[in-house]
PDB file of all heavy atoms in Angstrom:
ATOM      1  N   MET A   1       3.161   3.009 -13.257  1.00  0.00           N
ATOM      2  CA  MET A   1       2.071   2.149 -12.864  1.00  0.00           C
ATOM      3  C   MET A   1       1.733   1.133 -13.954  1.00  0.00           C
ATOM      4  O   MET A   1       1.210   0.083 -13.663  1.00  0.00           O
ATOM      5  CB  MET A   1       0.851   3.010 -12.549  1.00  0.00           C
ATOM      6  CG  MET A   1      -0.275   2.251 -11.942  1.00  0.00           C
ATOM      7  SD  MET A   1       0.049   1.930 -10.236  1.00  0.00           S
ATOM      8  CE  MET A   1      -1.586   1.774  -9.645  1.00  0.00           C
ATOM      9  N   GLU A   2       2.056   1.423 -15.201  1.00  0.00           N
ATOM     10  CA  GLU A   2       1.675   0.513 -16.272  1.00  0.00           C
ATOM     11  C   GLU A   2       2.413  -0.814 -16.241  1.00  0.00           C
ATOM     12  O   GLU A   2       1.951  -1.790 -16.802  1.00  0.00           O
ATOM     13  CB  GLU A   2       1.902   1.150 -17.648  1.00  0.00           C
ATOM     14  CG  GLU A   2       0.973   2.290 -17.951  1.00  0.00           C
ATOM     15  CD  GLU A   2       1.693   3.621 -17.865  1.00  0.00           C
ATOM     16  OE1 GLU A   2       2.926   3.659 -18.001  1.00  0.00           O
ATOM     17  OE2 GLU A   2       1.011   4.625 -17.656  1.00  0.00           O
ATOM     18  N   LYS A   3       3.579  -0.866 -15.600  1.00  0.00           N
ATOM     19  CA  LYS A   3       4.356  -2.104 -15.611  1.00  0.00           C
ATOM     20  C   LYS A   3       4.822  -2.508 -14.220  1.00  0.00           C
ATOM     21  O   LYS A   3       5.810  -3.223 -14.082  1.00  0.00           O
ATOM     22  CB  LYS A   3       5.557  -1.964 -16.542  1.00  0.00           C
ATOM     23  CG  LYS A   3       5.160  -1.873 -18.002  1.00  0.00           C
ATOM     24  CD  LYS A   3       6.364  -1.925 -18.884  1.00  0.00           C
ATOM     25  CE  LYS A   3       5.954  -1.881 -20.334  1.00  0.00           C
ATOM     26  NZ  LYS A   3       7.085  -2.018 -21.229  1.00  0.00           N
ATOM     27  N   GLY A   4       4.123  -2.085 -13.181  1.00  0.00           N
ATOM     28  CA  GLY A   4       4.501  -2.449 -11.821  1.00  0.00           C
ATOM     29  C   GLY A   4       4.194  -3.908 -11.532  1.00  0.00           C
ATOM     30  O   GLY A   4       3.159  -4.433 -11.929  1.00  0.00           O
ATOM     31  N   VAL A   5       5.127  -4.580 -10.831  1.00  0.00           N
ATOM     32  CA  VAL A   5       4.979  -5.998 -10.529  1.00  0.00           C
ATOM     33  C   VAL A   5       5.324  -6.245  -9.065  1.00  0.00           C
ATOM     34  O   VAL A   5       6.309  -5.715  -8.557  1.00  0.00           O
ATOM     35  CB  VAL A   5       5.919  -6.847 -11.425  1.00  0.00           C
ATOM     36  CG1 VAL A   5       5.863  -8.309 -11.056  1.00  0.00           C
ATOM     37  CG2 VAL A   5       5.583  -6.648 -12.886  1.00  0.00           C
ATOM     38  N   ASN A   6       4.527  -7.066  -8.383  1.00  0.00           N
ATOM     39  CA  ASN A   6       4.851  -7.549  -7.043  1.00  0.00           C
ATOM     40  C   ASN A   6       5.495  -8.917  -7.189  1.00  0.00           C
ATOM     41  O   ASN A   6       5.033  -9.745  -7.971  1.00  0.00           O
ATOM     42  CB  ASN A   6       3.584  -7.709  -6.192  1.00  0.00           C
ATOM     43  CG  ASN A   6       3.037  -6.390  -5.740  1.00  0.00           C
ATOM     44  OD1 ASN A   6       3.768  -5.518  -5.301  1.00  0.00           O
ATOM     45  ND2 ASN A   6       1.737  -6.241  -5.848  1.00  0.00           N
ATOM     46  N   VAL A   7       6.551  -9.145  -6.413  1.00  0.00           N
ATOM     47  CA  VAL A   7       7.219 -10.438  -6.399  1.00  0.00           C
ATOM     48  C   VAL A   7       7.265 -10.906  -4.950  1.00  0.00           C
ATOM     49  O   VAL A   7       7.659 -10.160  -4.072  1.00  0.00           O
ATOM     50  CB  VAL A   7       8.655 -10.340  -6.961  1.00  0.00           C
ATOM     51  CG1 VAL A   7       9.364 -11.679  -6.894  1.00  0.00           C
ATOM     52  CG2 VAL A   7       8.645  -9.806  -8.380  1.00  0.00           C
ATOM     53  N   THR A   8       6.852 -12.148  -4.705  1.00  0.00           N
ATOM     54  CA  THR A   8       6.914 -12.718  -3.368  1.00  0.00           C
ATOM     55  C   THR A   8       8.128 -13.635  -3.299  1.00  0.00           C
ATOM     56  O   THR A   8       8.245 -14.578  -4.086  1.00  0.00           O
ATOM     57  CB  THR A   8       5.634 -13.521  -3.051  1.00  0.00           C
ATOM     58  OG1 THR A   8       4.508 -12.671  -3.227  1.00  0.00           O
ATOM     59  CG2 THR A   8       5.653 -14.039  -1.633  1.00  0.00           C
ATOM     60  N   LEU A   9       9.021 -13.331  -2.359  1.00  0.00           N
ATOM     61  CA  LEU A   9      10.253 -14.108  -2.217  1.00  0.00           C
ATOM     62  C   LEU A   9      10.107 -15.137  -1.102  1.00  0.00           C
ATOM     63  O   LEU A   9       9.254 -15.009  -0.233  1.00  0.00           O
ATOM     64  CB  LEU A   9      11.422 -13.168  -1.901  1.00  0.00           C
ATOM     65  CG  LEU A   9      11.669 -12.068  -2.926  1.00  0.00           C
ATOM     66  CD1 LEU A   9      12.770 -11.137  -2.435  1.00  0.00           C
ATOM     67  CD2 LEU A   9      12.020 -12.650  -4.274  1.00  0.00           C
ATOM     68  N   GLY A  10      10.951 -16.145  -1.111  1.00  0.00           N
ATOM     69  CA  GLY A  10      10.988 -17.135  -0.050  1.00  0.00           C
ATOM     70  C   GLY A  10      10.004 -18.281  -0.223  1.00  0.00           C
ATOM     71  O   GLY A  10       9.844 -19.094   0.677  1.00  0.00           O
ATOM     72  N   LEU A  11       9.345 -18.356  -1.359  1.00  0.00           N
ATOM     73  CA  LEU A  11       8.419 -19.455  -1.624  1.00  0.00           C
ATOM     74  C   LEU A  11       9.121 -20.520  -2.467  1.00  0.00           C
ATOM     75  O   LEU A  11      10.075 -20.219  -3.180  1.00  0.00           O
ATOM     76  CB  LEU A  11       7.187 -18.947  -2.388  1.00  0.00           C
ATOM     77  CG  LEU A  11       6.321 -17.923  -1.679  1.00  0.00           C
ATOM     78  CD1 LEU A  11       5.203 -17.457  -2.601  1.00  0.00           C
ATOM     79  CD2 LEU A  11       5.737 -18.500  -0.399  1.00  0.00           C
ATOM     80  N   PRO A  12       8.637 -21.754  -2.439  1.00  0.00           N
ATOM     81  CA  PRO A  12       9.258 -22.789  -3.260  1.00  0.00           C
ATOM     82  C   PRO A  12       8.875 -22.694  -4.739  1.00  0.00           C
ATOM     83  O   PRO A  12       9.233 -23.545  -5.536  1.00  0.00           O
ATOM     84  CB  PRO A  12       8.729 -24.090  -2.649  1.00  0.00           C
ATOM     85  CG  PRO A  12       7.446 -23.704  -2.013  1.00  0.00           C
ATOM     86  CD  PRO A  12       7.621 -22.280  -1.549  1.00  0.00           C
ATOM     87  N   LEU A  13       8.131 -21.653  -5.107  1.00  0.00           N
ATOM     88  CA  LEU A  13       7.734 -21.433  -6.491  1.00  0.00           C
ATOM     89  C   LEU A  13       7.787 -19.948  -6.787  1.00  0.00           C
ATOM     90  O   LEU A  13       7.875 -19.121  -5.892  1.00  0.00           O
ATOM     91  CB  LEU A  13       6.321 -21.976  -6.746  1.00  0.00           C
ATOM     92  CG  LEU A  13       5.237 -21.491  -5.768  1.00  0.00           C
ATOM     93  CD1 LEU A  13       4.522 -20.287  -6.309  1.00  0.00           C
ATOM     94  CD2 LEU A  13       4.277 -22.610  -5.483  1.00  0.00           C
ATOM     95  N   VAL A  14       7.773 -19.619  -8.056  1.00  0.00           N
ATOM     96  CA  VAL A  14       7.799 -18.219  -8.482  1.00  0.00           C
ATOM     97  C   VAL A  14       6.394 -17.649  -8.355  1.00  0.00           C
ATOM     98  O   VAL A  14       5.435 -18.234  -8.876  1.00  0.00           O
ATOM     99  CB  VAL A  14       8.297 -18.098  -9.935  1.00  0.00           C
ATOM    100  CG1 VAL A  14       8.237 -16.663 -10.407  1.00  0.00           C
ATOM    101  CG2 VAL A  14       9.699 -18.657 -10.063  1.00  0.00           C
ATOM    102  N   ARG A  15       6.240 -16.514  -7.645  1.00  0.00           N
ATOM    103  CA  ARG A  15       4.934 -15.872  -7.520  1.00  0.00           C
ATOM    104  C   ARG A  15       5.071 -14.389  -7.849  1.00  0.00           C
ATOM    105  O   ARG A  15       5.813 -13.664  -7.203  1.00  0.00           O
ATOM    106  CB  ARG A  15       4.372 -15.997  -6.121  1.00  0.00           C
ATOM    107  CG  ARG A  15       2.973 -15.388  -6.038  1.00  0.00           C
ATOM    108  CD  ARG A  15       2.618 -15.003  -4.602  1.00  0.00           C
ATOM    109  NE  ARG A  15       1.306 -14.386  -4.547  1.00  0.00           N
ATOM    110  CZ  ARG A  15       1.084 -13.080  -4.659  1.00  0.00           C
ATOM    111  NH1 ARG A  15       2.081 -12.248  -4.866  1.00  0.00           N
ATOM    112  NH2 ARG A  15      -0.132 -12.593  -4.591  1.00  0.00           N
ATOM    113  N   THR A  16       4.396 -13.959  -8.898  1.00  0.00           N
ATOM    114  CA  THR A  16       4.338 -12.545  -9.264  1.00  0.00           C
ATOM    115  C   THR A  16       2.880 -12.156  -9.433  1.00  0.00           C
ATOM    116  O   THR A  16       2.015 -13.009  -9.632  1.00  0.00           O
ATOM    117  CB  THR A  16       5.083 -12.265 -10.586  1.00  0.00           C
ATOM    118  OG1 THR A  16       4.444 -12.968 -11.637  1.00  0.00           O
ATOM    119  CG2 THR A  16       6.538 -12.648 -10.503  1.00  0.00           C
ATOM    120  N   SER A  17       2.616 -10.862  -9.349  1.00  0.00           N
ATOM    121  CA  SER A  17       1.265 -10.360  -9.585  1.00  0.00           C
ATOM    122  C   SER A  17       1.351  -8.910 -10.039  1.00  0.00           C
ATOM    123  O   SER A  17       2.329  -8.226  -9.764  1.00  0.00           O
ATOM    124  CB  SER A  17       0.403 -10.479  -8.327  1.00  0.00           C
ATOM    125  OG  SER A  17       0.920  -9.671  -7.291  1.00  0.00           O
ATOM    126  N   PRO A  18       0.342  -8.425 -10.737  1.00  0.00           N
ATOM    127  CA  PRO A  18       0.321  -7.026 -11.145  1.00  0.00           C
ATOM    128  C   PRO A  18       0.344  -6.122  -9.911  1.00  0.00           C
ATOM    129  O   PRO A  18      -0.171  -6.485  -8.854  1.00  0.00           O
ATOM    130  CB  PRO A  18      -1.004  -6.879 -11.895  1.00  0.00           C
ATOM    131  CG  PRO A  18      -1.353  -8.262 -12.326  1.00  0.00           C
ATOM    132  CD  PRO A  18      -0.817  -9.156 -11.262  1.00  0.00           C
ATOM    133  N   ASP A  19       0.927  -4.950 -10.053  1.00  0.00           N
ATOM    134  CA  ASP A  19       1.109  -4.035  -8.933  1.00  0.00           C
ATOM    135  C   ASP A  19      -0.069  -3.083  -8.746  1.00  0.00           C
ATOM    136  O   ASP A  19       0.074  -2.020  -8.184  1.00  0.00           O
ATOM    137  CB  ASP A  19       2.401  -3.237  -9.149  1.00  0.00           C
ATOM    138  CG  ASP A  19       2.815  -2.447  -7.917  1.00  0.00           C
ATOM    139  OD1 ASP A  19       2.570  -2.929  -6.805  1.00  0.00           O
ATOM    140  OD2 ASP A  19       3.368  -1.354  -8.073  1.00  0.00           O
ATOM    141  N   HIS A  20      -1.235  -3.464  -9.174  1.00  0.00           N
ATOM    142  CA  HIS A  20      -2.408  -2.618  -8.992  1.00  0.00           C
ATOM    143  C   HIS A  20      -3.459  -3.413  -8.252  1.00  0.00           C
ATOM    144  O   HIS A  20      -3.339  -4.627  -8.077  1.00  0.00           O
ATOM    145  CB  HIS A  20      -2.964  -2.123 -10.331  1.00  0.00           C
ATOM    146  CG  HIS A  20      -3.226  -3.217 -11.311  1.00  0.00           C
ATOM    147  ND1 HIS A  20      -4.247  -4.142 -11.154  1.00  0.00           N
ATOM    148  CD2 HIS A  20      -2.590  -3.566 -12.448  1.00  0.00           C
ATOM    149  CE1 HIS A  20      -4.230  -4.981 -12.161  1.00  0.00           C
ATOM    150  NE2 HIS A  20      -3.226  -4.664 -12.959  1.00  0.00           N
ATOM    151  N   GLY A  21      -4.472  -2.762  -7.810  1.00  0.00           N
ATOM    152  CA  GLY A  21      -5.563  -3.454  -7.124  1.00  0.00           C
ATOM    153  C   GLY A  21      -6.470  -4.158  -8.120  1.00  0.00           C
ATOM    154  O   GLY A  21      -6.109  -4.382  -9.272  1.00  0.00           O
ATOM    155  N   THR A  22      -7.643  -4.479  -7.666  1.00  0.00           N
ATOM    156  CA  THR A  22      -8.580  -5.210  -8.507  1.00  0.00           C
ATOM    157  C   THR A  22      -9.204  -4.352  -9.595  1.00  0.00           C
ATOM    158  O   THR A  22      -9.712  -4.874 -10.580  1.00  0.00           O
ATOM    159  CB  THR A  22      -9.706  -5.796  -7.654  1.00  0.00           C
ATOM    160  OG1 THR A  22     -10.329  -4.719  -6.943  1.00  0.00           O
ATOM    161  CG2 THR A  22      -9.163  -6.813  -6.671  1.00  0.00           C
ATOM    162  N   ALA A  23      -9.174  -3.051  -9.431  1.00  0.00           N
ATOM    163  CA  ALA A  23      -9.692  -2.107 -10.424  1.00  0.00           C
ATOM    164  C   ALA A  23     -11.173  -2.326 -10.715  1.00  0.00           C
ATOM    165  O   ALA A  23     -11.628  -2.156 -11.840  1.00  0.00           O
ATOM    166  CB  ALA A  23      -8.863  -2.137 -11.699  1.00  0.00           C
ATOM    167  N   PHE A  24     -11.937  -2.703  -9.698  1.00  0.00           N
ATOM    168  CA  PHE A  24     -13.373  -2.896  -9.893  1.00  0.00           C
ATOM    169  C   PHE A  24     -14.051  -1.623 -10.407  1.00  0.00           C
ATOM    170  O   PHE A  24     -15.040  -1.690 -11.123  1.00  0.00           O
ATOM    171  CB  PHE A  24     -14.049  -3.324  -8.588  1.00  0.00           C
ATOM    172  CG  PHE A  24     -13.869  -4.783  -8.269  1.00  0.00           C
ATOM    173  CD1 PHE A  24     -13.415  -5.167  -7.035  1.00  0.00           C
ATOM    174  CD2 PHE A  24     -14.167  -5.766  -9.205  1.00  0.00           C
ATOM    175  CE1 PHE A  24     -13.257  -6.510  -6.726  1.00  0.00           C
ATOM    176  CE2 PHE A  24     -14.008  -7.105  -8.911  1.00  0.00           C
ATOM    177  CZ  PHE A  24     -13.548  -7.481  -7.663  1.00  0.00           C
ATOM    178  N   ASP A  25     -13.491  -0.469 -10.077  1.00  0.00           N
ATOM    179  CA  ASP A  25     -14.104   0.792 -10.506  1.00  0.00           C
ATOM    180  C   ASP A  25     -14.068   0.996 -12.018  1.00  0.00           C
ATOM    181  O   ASP A  25     -14.900   1.724 -12.563  1.00  0.00           O
ATOM    182  CB  ASP A  25     -13.456   1.975  -9.802  1.00  0.00           C
ATOM    183  CG  ASP A  25     -11.963   2.079 -10.028  1.00  0.00           C
ATOM    184  OD1 ASP A  25     -11.301   1.022 -10.106  1.00  0.00           O
ATOM    185  OD2 ASP A  25     -11.458   3.200 -10.117  1.00  0.00           O
ATOM    186  N   ILE A  26     -13.132   0.341 -12.709  1.00  0.00           N
ATOM    187  CA  ILE A  26     -13.079   0.499 -14.169  1.00  0.00           C
ATOM    188  C   ILE A  26     -13.400  -0.800 -14.900  1.00  0.00           C
ATOM    189  O   ILE A  26     -13.349  -0.838 -16.132  1.00  0.00           O
ATOM    190  CB  ILE A  26     -11.720   1.057 -14.642  1.00  0.00           C
ATOM    191  CG1 ILE A  26     -10.589   0.089 -14.340  1.00  0.00           C
ATOM    192  CG2 ILE A  26     -11.462   2.428 -14.064  1.00  0.00           C
ATOM    193  CD1 ILE A  26      -9.279   0.453 -15.029  1.00  0.00           C
ATOM    194  N   ALA A  27     -13.743  -1.841 -14.176  1.00  0.00           N
ATOM    195  CA  ALA A  27     -14.059  -3.129 -14.804  1.00  0.00           C
ATOM    196  C   ALA A  27     -15.212  -2.964 -15.787  1.00  0.00           C
ATOM    197  O   ALA A  27     -16.218  -2.328 -15.500  1.00  0.00           O
ATOM    198  CB  ALA A  27     -14.424  -4.156 -13.744  1.00  0.00           C
ATOM    199  N   GLY A  28     -15.033  -3.508 -16.976  1.00  0.00           N
ATOM    200  CA  GLY A  28     -16.072  -3.481 -17.990  1.00  0.00           C
ATOM    201  C   GLY A  28     -16.208  -2.171 -18.741  1.00  0.00           C
ATOM    202  O   GLY A  28     -17.091  -2.035 -19.584  1.00  0.00           O
ATOM    203  N   THR A  29     -15.325  -1.211 -18.477  1.00  0.00           N
ATOM    204  CA  THR A  29     -15.431   0.086 -19.147  1.00  0.00           C
ATOM    205  C   THR A  29     -14.524   0.193 -20.371  1.00  0.00           C
ATOM    206  O   THR A  29     -14.605   1.173 -21.107  1.00  0.00           O
ATOM    207  CB  THR A  29     -15.060   1.236 -18.180  1.00  0.00           C
ATOM    208  OG1 THR A  29     -13.673   1.130 -17.847  1.00  0.00           O
ATOM    209  CG2 THR A  29     -15.916   1.212 -16.928  1.00  0.00           C
ATOM    210  N   GLY A  30     -13.638  -0.785 -20.560  1.00  0.00           N
ATOM    211  CA  GLY A  30     -12.703  -0.716 -21.684  1.00  0.00           C
ATOM    212  C   GLY A  30     -11.496   0.157 -21.399  1.00  0.00           C
ATOM    213  O   GLY A  30     -10.702   0.422 -22.292  1.00  0.00           O
ATOM    214  N   ARG A  31     -11.334   0.625 -20.156  1.00  0.00           N
ATOM    215  CA  ARG A  31     -10.211   1.502 -19.806  1.00  0.00           C
ATOM    216  C   ARG A  31      -9.046   0.755 -19.177  1.00  0.00           C
ATOM    217  O   ARG A  31      -7.999   1.342 -18.945  1.00  0.00           O
ATOM    218  CB  ARG A  31     -10.690   2.590 -18.842  1.00  0.00           C
ATOM    219  CG  ARG A  31     -11.691   3.510 -19.450  1.00  0.00           C
ATOM    220  CD  ARG A  31     -12.203   4.604 -18.521  1.00  0.00           C
ATOM    221  NE  ARG A  31     -11.563   4.688 -17.249  1.00  0.00           N
ATOM    222  CZ  ARG A  31     -12.196   4.939 -16.096  1.00  0.00           C
ATOM    223  NH1 ARG A  31     -13.490   5.124 -16.097  1.00  0.00           N
ATOM    224  NH2 ARG A  31     -11.539   5.020 -14.975  1.00  0.00           N
ATOM    225  N   ALA A  32      -9.199  -0.530 -18.910  1.00  0.00           N
ATOM    226  CA  ALA A  32      -8.138  -1.297 -18.255  1.00  0.00           C
ATOM    227  C   ALA A  32      -6.936  -1.465 -19.177  1.00  0.00           C
ATOM    228  O   ALA A  32      -7.068  -1.516 -20.392  1.00  0.00           O
ATOM    229  CB  ALA A  32      -8.668  -2.650 -17.820  1.00  0.00           C
ATOM    230  N   ASP A  33      -5.763  -1.555 -18.583  1.00  0.00           N
ATOM    231  CA  ASP A  33      -4.515  -1.740 -19.321  1.00  0.00           C
ATOM    232  C   ASP A  33      -3.864  -3.022 -18.802  1.00  0.00           C
ATOM    233  O   ASP A  33      -3.660  -3.182 -17.605  1.00  0.00           O
ATOM    234  CB  ASP A  33      -3.599  -0.547 -19.068  1.00  0.00           C
ATOM    235  CG  ASP A  33      -2.292  -0.613 -19.829  1.00  0.00           C
ATOM    236  OD1 ASP A  33      -1.856  -1.721 -20.188  1.00  0.00           O
ATOM    237  OD2 ASP A  33      -1.691   0.442 -20.051  1.00  0.00           O
ATOM    238  N   ALA A  34      -3.529  -3.926 -19.687  1.00  0.00           N
ATOM    239  CA  ALA A  34      -2.950  -5.219 -19.298  1.00  0.00           C
ATOM    240  C   ALA A  34      -1.439  -5.163 -19.106  1.00  0.00           C
ATOM    241  O   ALA A  34      -0.812  -6.187 -18.878  1.00  0.00           O
ATOM    242  CB  ALA A  34      -3.296  -6.265 -20.346  1.00  0.00           C
ATOM    243  N   GLY A  35      -0.844  -3.985 -19.159  1.00  0.00           N
ATOM    244  CA  GLY A  35       0.616  -3.846 -19.071  1.00  0.00           C
ATOM    245  C   GLY A  35       1.225  -4.494 -17.844  1.00  0.00           C
ATOM    246  O   GLY A  35       2.236  -5.197 -17.938  1.00  0.00           O
ATOM    247  N   SER A  36       0.642  -4.281 -16.665  1.00  0.00           N
ATOM    248  CA  SER A  36       1.177  -4.878 -15.441  1.00  0.00           C
ATOM    249  C   SER A  36       1.059  -6.399 -15.458  1.00  0.00           C
ATOM    250  O   SER A  36       1.944  -7.102 -14.996  1.00  0.00           O
ATOM    251  CB  SER A  36       0.458  -4.334 -14.201  1.00  0.00           C
ATOM    252  OG  SER A  36       1.071  -3.176 -13.719  1.00  0.00           O
ATOM    253  N   LEU A  37      -0.034  -6.913 -15.964  1.00  0.00           N
ATOM    254  CA  LEU A  37      -0.217  -8.361 -16.049  1.00  0.00           C
ATOM    255  C   LEU A  37       0.829  -8.974 -16.973  1.00  0.00           C
ATOM    256  O   LEU A  37       1.475  -9.970 -16.639  1.00  0.00           O
ATOM    257  CB  LEU A  37      -1.614  -8.703 -16.543  1.00  0.00           C
ATOM    258  CG  LEU A  37      -1.875 -10.190 -16.800  1.00  0.00           C
ATOM    259  CD1 LEU A  37      -1.723 -11.005 -15.539  1.00  0.00           C
ATOM    260  CD2 LEU A  37      -3.246 -10.377 -17.412  1.00  0.00           C
ATOM    261  N   VAL A  38       1.014  -8.371 -18.124  1.00  0.00           N
ATOM    262  CA  VAL A  38       1.998  -8.866 -19.084  1.00  0.00           C
ATOM    263  C   VAL A  38       3.398  -8.829 -18.474  1.00  0.00           C
ATOM    264  O   VAL A  38       4.173  -9.784 -18.590  1.00  0.00           O
ATOM    265  CB  VAL A  38       1.940  -8.057 -20.401  1.00  0.00           C
ATOM    266  CG1 VAL A  38       3.085  -8.417 -21.325  1.00  0.00           C
ATOM    267  CG2 VAL A  38       0.598  -8.259 -21.083  1.00  0.00           C
ATOM    268  N   GLU A  39       3.727  -7.756 -17.786  1.00  0.00           N
ATOM    269  CA  GLU A  39       5.047  -7.636 -17.166  1.00  0.00           C
ATOM    270  C   GLU A  39       5.226  -8.652 -16.043  1.00  0.00           C
ATOM    271  O   GLU A  39       6.301  -9.229 -15.880  1.00  0.00           O
ATOM    272  CB  GLU A  39       5.269  -6.220 -16.638  1.00  0.00           C
ATOM    273  CG  GLU A  39       6.698  -5.907 -16.306  1.00  0.00           C
ATOM    274  CD  GLU A  39       7.650  -5.987 -17.489  1.00  0.00           C
ATOM    275  OE1 GLU A  39       7.221  -5.845 -18.650  1.00  0.00           O
ATOM    276  OE2 GLU A  39       8.862  -6.202 -17.248  1.00  0.00           O
ATOM    277  N   ALA A  40       4.174  -8.912 -15.263  1.00  0.00           N
ATOM    278  CA  ALA A  40       4.249  -9.923 -14.200  1.00  0.00           C
ATOM    279  C   ALA A  40       4.540 -11.298 -14.785  1.00  0.00           C
ATOM    280  O   ALA A  40       5.328 -12.072 -14.236  1.00  0.00           O
ATOM    281  CB  ALA A  40       2.955  -9.952 -13.389  1.00  0.00           C
ATOM    282  N   ILE A  41       3.934 -11.597 -15.920  1.00  0.00           N
ATOM    283  CA  ILE A  41       4.195 -12.878 -16.588  1.00  0.00           C
ATOM    284  C   ILE A  41       5.637 -12.934 -17.087  1.00  0.00           C
ATOM    285  O   ILE A  41       6.320 -13.948 -16.934  1.00  0.00           O
ATOM    286  CB  ILE A  41       3.191 -13.103 -17.735  1.00  0.00           C
ATOM    287  CG1 ILE A  41       1.780 -13.278 -17.158  1.00  0.00           C
ATOM    288  CG2 ILE A  41       3.592 -14.292 -18.598  1.00  0.00           C
ATOM    289  CD1 ILE A  41       0.663 -13.205 -18.179  1.00  0.00           C
ATOM    290  N   ARG A  42       6.121 -11.851 -17.651  1.00  0.00           N
ATOM    291  CA  ARG A  42       7.522 -11.805 -18.128  1.00  0.00           C
ATOM    292  C   ARG A  42       8.500 -12.014 -16.983  1.00  0.00           C
ATOM    293  O   ARG A  42       9.484 -12.750 -17.116  1.00  0.00           O
ATOM    294  CB  ARG A  42       7.799 -10.480 -18.820  1.00  0.00           C
ATOM    295  CG  ARG A  42       7.192 -10.371 -20.169  1.00  0.00           C
ATOM    296  CD  ARG A  42       7.581  -9.067 -20.830  1.00  0.00           C
ATOM    297  NE  ARG A  42       6.894  -8.961 -22.104  1.00  0.00           N
ATOM    298  CZ  ARG A  42       6.481  -7.834 -22.631  1.00  0.00           C
ATOM    299  NH1 ARG A  42       6.688  -6.684 -22.021  1.00  0.00           N
ATOM    300  NH2 ARG A  42       5.851  -7.821 -23.781  1.00  0.00           N
ATOM    301  N   VAL A  43       8.260 -11.345 -15.862  1.00  0.00           N
ATOM    302  CA  VAL A  43       9.142 -11.477 -14.691  1.00  0.00           C
ATOM    303  C   VAL A  43       9.130 -12.915 -14.188  1.00  0.00           C
ATOM    304  O   VAL A  43      10.174 -13.494 -13.887  1.00  0.00           O
ATOM    305  CB  VAL A  43       8.758 -10.488 -13.572  1.00  0.00           C
ATOM    306  CG1 VAL A  43       9.488 -10.793 -12.276  1.00  0.00           C
ATOM    307  CG2 VAL A  43       9.022  -9.057 -14.008  1.00  0.00           C
ATOM    308  N   ALA A  44       7.936 -13.518 -14.097  1.00  0.00           N
ATOM    309  CA  ALA A  44       7.832 -14.901 -13.631  1.00  0.00           C
ATOM    310  C   ALA A  44       8.586 -15.853 -14.564  1.00  0.00           C
ATOM    311  O   ALA A  44       9.285 -16.755 -14.108  1.00  0.00           O
ATOM    312  CB  ALA A  44       6.371 -15.309 -13.524  1.00  0.00           C
ATOM    313  N   ARG A  45       8.435 -15.644 -15.850  1.00  0.00           N
ATOM    314  CA  ARG A  45       9.127 -16.508 -16.826  1.00  0.00           C
ATOM    315  C   ARG A  45      10.641 -16.372 -16.700  1.00  0.00           C
ATOM    316  O   ARG A  45      11.368 -17.355 -16.727  1.00  0.00           O
ATOM    317  CB  ARG A  45       8.716 -16.178 -18.248  1.00  0.00           C
ATOM    318  CG  ARG A  45       7.308 -16.678 -18.578  1.00  0.00           C
ATOM    319  CD  ARG A  45       6.984 -16.488 -20.029  1.00  0.00           C
ATOM    320  NE  ARG A  45       7.856 -17.374 -20.811  1.00  0.00           N
ATOM    321  CZ  ARG A  45       8.108 -17.218 -22.096  1.00  0.00           C
ATOM    322  NH1 ARG A  45       7.583 -16.219 -22.755  1.00  0.00           N
ATOM    323  NH2 ARG A  45       8.888 -18.057 -22.730  1.00  0.00           N
ATOM    324  N   SER A  46      11.130 -15.153 -16.554  1.00  0.00           N
ATOM    325  CA  SER A  46      12.583 -14.965 -16.460  1.00  0.00           C
ATOM    326  C   SER A  46      13.138 -15.447 -15.122  1.00  0.00           C
ATOM    327  O   SER A  46      14.261 -15.925 -15.052  1.00  0.00           O
ATOM    328  CB  SER A  46      12.956 -13.496 -16.700  1.00  0.00           C
ATOM    329  OG  SER A  46      12.505 -12.684 -15.642  1.00  0.00           O
ATOM    330  N   ALA A  47      12.343 -15.383 -14.062  1.00  0.00           N
ATOM    331  CA  ALA A  47      12.791 -15.840 -12.746  1.00  0.00           C
ATOM    332  C   ALA A  47      12.847 -17.353 -12.687  1.00  0.00           C
ATOM    333  O   ALA A  47      13.619 -17.915 -11.906  1.00  0.00           O
ATOM    334  CB  ALA A  47      11.851 -15.323 -11.664  1.00  0.00           C
ATOM    335  N   GLY A  48      12.076 -18.024 -13.496  1.00  0.00           N
ATOM    336  CA  GLY A  48      12.054 -19.476 -13.493  1.00  0.00           C
ATOM    337  C   GLY A  48      13.155 -20.112 -14.310  1.00  0.00           C
ATOM    338  O   GLY A  48      13.332 -21.314 -14.314  1.00  0.00           O
ATOM    339  N   ARG A  49      13.947 -19.296 -14.972  1.00  0.00           N
ATOM    340  CA  ARG A  49      15.050 -19.832 -15.800  1.00  0.00           C
ATOM    341  C   ARG A  49      16.311 -20.000 -14.972  1.00  0.00           C
ATOM    342  O   ARG A  49      16.647 -19.135 -14.180  1.00  0.00           O
ATOM    343  CB  ARG A  49      15.338 -18.889 -16.959  1.00  0.00           C
ATOM    344  CG  ARG A  49      14.195 -18.816 -17.937  1.00  0.00           C
ATOM    345  CD  ARG A  49      14.557 -17.937 -19.101  1.00  0.00           C
ATOM    346  NE  ARG A  49      13.374 -17.797 -19.950  1.00  0.00           N
ATOM    347  CZ  ARG A  49      13.145 -16.784 -20.738  1.00  0.00           C
ATOM    348  NH1 ARG A  49      14.034 -15.806 -20.814  1.00  0.00           N
ATOM    349  NH2 ARG A  49      12.080 -16.711 -21.472  1.00  0.00           N
ATOM    350  N   PRO A  50      17.024 -21.105 -15.169  1.00  0.00           N
ATOM    351  CA  PRO A  50      18.274 -21.312 -14.409  1.00  0.00           C
ATOM    352  C   PRO A  50      19.392 -20.417 -14.884  1.00  0.00           C
ATOM    353  O   PRO A  50      19.394 -19.860 -15.918  1.00  0.00           O
ATOM    354  CB  PRO A  50      18.623 -22.773 -14.676  1.00  0.00           C
ATOM    355  CG  PRO A  50      17.717 -23.257 -15.735  1.00  0.00           C
ATOM    356  CD  PRO A  50      16.662 -22.235 -15.958  1.00  0.00           C
TER     357      PRO A  50
END
């Protein structure tokens, strides 16, 4: 779960997002982990390379 990424195919642009929900239940508690967000950015960057 720490590095899950959603990828949307068939679009004219690269679209990735973290594989978790909004996590409103832990918002502001200091328990959130940015691992999925970081991985989504990495996937998007690598997918955009020729």
